[in-house]
N, C-alpha and C positions, 0 to 999 in steps of 0.2 A: 869334716863334723867331725863333732864331739862325741865321745863314746860312753861317756858317764859308765865308768868300768866301777866305781863303787859311790856310795850316797855322799861321803864327801866330794869326790870328784866331781858330779851330778852338781852339788850345792854352788861348788866354786863356780864351774861353767854357767850357771843360769840362773844366777843371782840377782839379776838387772831383767827389767823389759826389754831394753835395748838390744841383750845379748839372745835373748827368748826370739825376738823378733826378725834378729840376721839370720838363726838357724831357719826359720819359716821363709824367709825369701831363698835361701838356700833351696830347702825342699819344694816349694812353688814354681821357683824359675832357676833351675840348677844351669841354664847356661844365660843367667843374666835376664834383670827385671825388663819385661815388653807393655808397653803401656795397651791396656785394653781397649782403649778412645782411638789412637794415634799410630799404634804398633811401633812407636819408636821408642829406643833404649836408652834415652837421656833421661835420669830420675835422680832423686836427691828425697832421702827420710825427712820428718819433719822431728826437728828435737822436741816439739810443745806435744805432739799427739805422737806416742814413737811407732804405733799399729800403720800409721798412713804413708804412703810413698806419694810426692806430685812429679808427675812428670813436666820438664823442663822444656819440654816443645808446645804440649797443648796446656797444661796446666790443669790436667784431669790429675784428681786424688784418689788413688786405689789403696783399699785398705786389706793388710797382711791376710786377715783373718774370711774377708767378705767369701763367699762362694765356697767357704769349707766347712768341716764340723763342728768347728768354732763360729759360726756365723751369728753374728748380735751379741754375742755373748759380753757380760761384763766384769766376766772373773779375771785376774789379772792373769797372763800367759801362764807364770810360773806356776800355779797353782793347774793349768791346764799341763805342762810337761807334768810334774811332780805326780798326778793322776796316772797320766800316761806310763812313765817309768815304774809306778808302783804295781801297776795292772800288765806290763808286759815283762818286767824281769821276776817278778817273786813267782816263785816256783809254783804257787798255787794258788794262783792270782789274788786278788782283794776284792769281798762285797764292800756295798754301799754303807755298811755299817761300819766298818772295820775304814774307810776311806774317810767318812765322818770324822773320826779320832784323827785320825790322820793329819787331814787338813785343816781340822778346824771350821767345816762350814757345815749347812745343816743337811738332814740328811736327805730332804726333799732334790738339795743342788747336790750329794754327793750321789743319789739315783740317777739321775739324770745326766751326770757324767760318764759313770759307768755303761749307760745306757747308747750313749752316745758312741764313747770308745769302743765299744764292744763292736759296734755295727763297723767300726774302721780297721776290721782285723782280719779283714777277707780282700784279696787285690780279685778285684775282677777281673784281670787277664792274667790269672794263674794259668802254668802248664795243666793239662792233664796227666793222671798217674800213669804210669808206662811201666813196662815189661814185665815183670811178674807180681800181681795183685790178688792178696786174699779177700774174699769178699763174702762177710757174715750180718746177719740180723741179729739184734737182741732188744730186748723189754730191759727200761730203767726206769723206777719209779716215781713221780712226782709229787711234790706237796700239793697238799688241798686246804684253798684260803688260808687262814695268817694263821692257823694253828702251827705248834712244835711237828716237827717231820714224826710221825709214826706209818714205820712200813706196812703195818696192817691196812692203816686205813687211806691208805696212797694208793692214787692212779698209777696206768702204765702207759709208758709213751715206747712205740715201736722205731727203732731207727735202726740204719744201716750204716755199716762202715765199710770201708776199704784200705787197705794199707800195704805200699809195697814191700815187698822182699827183697833184701840187697843180700848177696853174697860178703861176708867178712875179709874174704882175703882179696878180691879186686873191686871192693866197695862202689858195686856197678849190679844189676840186673840180670841173672844167670839161667833163664830159662831150663827146663830139664826134660826129660821123657816123662810122660803121661803115669802118676803113680809113681814115683819114685819121691824118695823124699828129700826134702830141702832142709837139711844139715849146716852147720854153720852158717848160719845166716841172722839177718837183724831185720829192724823195722825201720822201712824208709818214711816217705810221706803218707800222710795219714787225710782220709777225708769222712766227716759224719755229717749224715743229715736223718730230719723225721720224714719217715714213709706211712702212708697212710695206712696201707695194710701189708700182707705178704704173697700177695698177686703179682704175676707176672707183669702186669704194663708197672706197676708204683719200684719192681727192684729194676724192671729193665731201665726205666727212665732215671734212676740212681745212677748206675753204670754209665751208661752212655753221657750224663753230667760230668762224671766225673775221673774217667778212666779212656784213654785212649785206644781205640782201634786197631787191632792186634797183638794188644797185651794178652798174655796169659793168664786165668781166671781161675784162681785155686778154690772151690767152693765146698760146701759139705753136700751139695748134690740134690740140692731143694729141687722142686717140679718147676720151678718160673727159671732156671736158667737156660735150660737148652735154646731157647729163646733167640739167644746172643751168640748161637755157637756161628752162622755165617759172619759176622764180624770181629769173634775176639778166637782165641783157642782156648777152650774149655778144659780143665783138669777136674773132673769133680772128687772128692773123698766123701766116700760114704761114712759116718760117724759111726752108726751103730751103736752098740754097746761100751765104745773105747771114748774117754771123755773128749769132750769138743775141743777143750783148749791144748790138747797135745794135735788134734788133725791140724787146726788152724788158730797157732798161736800167738802172732801179732794181733789179731784183731781183737780175741778176745784178751788181750792184755791191757790194749787200748779200752775197751768195754772196762775192764776191772777198775783202771784207773779214772776213769770216766766215773764211773759210780762210788767211790772214794772221795774224788774230788768235790762230787756234787755234794756228798753228806756232809764232809768237813768244812769246807769252804760255805757255803748255802745253807746247810741243815735242810736239803731238797730243793731239788728245782722246782719251776715253776713251769705250767705248759704253755703259759702266754709268749713268752720270748724264748722257748726253748731250742729255735737256732741257731740266735745269737751266742746262746751259751756253749752250745756245738764249738761254732765259729772259735769262742774264745778259746777254749779246749784244745781246739786243731792249731790255733794261731804258736801258743806256747809248745804242743808237743812238737810240731815240726821244727820250730827251734831251739828246743833241748839242748843241743850241743854248742849253743851261738847266742845264747839267752843277753848276753851282755850288750849285744848291739841289738837287740830287738826291739828297744825304744825308738831306734830311728827309723826303723821299718813302721811302728804304727804311728809314727806322727809324720812321715813320709806319703803314707795312705791316709790319715786325715785329713793334709790340706787338700789332698784331690777328691775327697768325697763331699756330693752334693749335701748342702743343708738338710737335715732332719730335725723336727719342733717337737715338744712333749706330746703334742697331738698325734702327730703322726707316731710316734712310738708306741702310745697306747690303742689306736685303732679308731679315734673319735673327733668328731667335727669340731674345731675349736668354736665354745658358745660364747667367747666374746669378742669372735673375729669381727662379726658384725653387728653392730646391735642398731635397733631403730629409736632414730629420739624424733620430737618434734619439734622443727623451728616455727616461728611464731610469725605469723603478716597477718597483716593489715586489709581488710577489705575495704576498698576505697568506694566503696557505694554506700554500703550501711554503717562502715565505721568501726563493725565487730573485729574482734583478734579471732584470725583461724590458726590451725596448724598444718604445715605439711609435712612427711617423714622425709627423714633426712637419714642416710647409712653413714656410722661412724666406725674407723678400724681402731681398733682400744687393744689392740696388740696381743702377746701370748706369755707365760709365764716366761721368766730369764732368769739365766742361771748367777744370780748375784752373792750365795754363799749367805 
């Protein structure tokens, strides 16, 4: 697969729809196309409609984008690819306003593109963190309404973070005796999520969802952590008068980067989709040493992501999904015109640019 090391290489590799389609076929069917109707492998790509593959055995036509995050999109594939490349490889990500200018599409289209791709930045089968893991909580401000971000008037979101502690010499986790300093280490994989409160229930749910049992947990000694002692090795570090970033350096570095990223790229996050923004930050953070291939990872996840609509994203029912129309009918006895209710599917907003 192409890696798109530079913008020039990327544009040359994915200049036409045919090359984009071939890339998606390799992502969806790495072992070769299999017809969803008859499970046979003989197929041919239609020249007149590049996204369609026709089975030579049963004649079924399958779309490369059907059942993916690009389901029913009318945008050219190269526009999807360019958006994915910018969001995955740019060190600070890409806001919808920036993407609007880069792609030459409307803001509505750019916003929907970013939302759909952002929801593809999580591998549902990703491995849990293991070894030595720092756990901490932090409050980050979010933007209220459509006004410019003003810290004094912003709301607060409570998030939990977990970061692997990796030994620089061995490039692996190396648990030490309780209370020992973890010098000569670096940050490994990261996990972030919004939590409702600082209770033991919320924190334990976050830890169990992201950290493998048996791992060593380095915490600030919060009262919510002792309940995890049966499944994890707990190594609490009471902060006291010492600065928290000295006791728990890697989670606090991630929190600091997150706050600066949110303020610089988005001028303050919104609370509606906070977990998707956290997933975007984690996606790039965990691939900071090999960002040039993160585009491949994003597209690989996107083609296996179930379709999601605009109405799913904003959490509202589609008011145009079913509309009641009146179908005229003739009363055979009296000759009068009657009407019967008929449901009509009128679809949903499309990504057209």
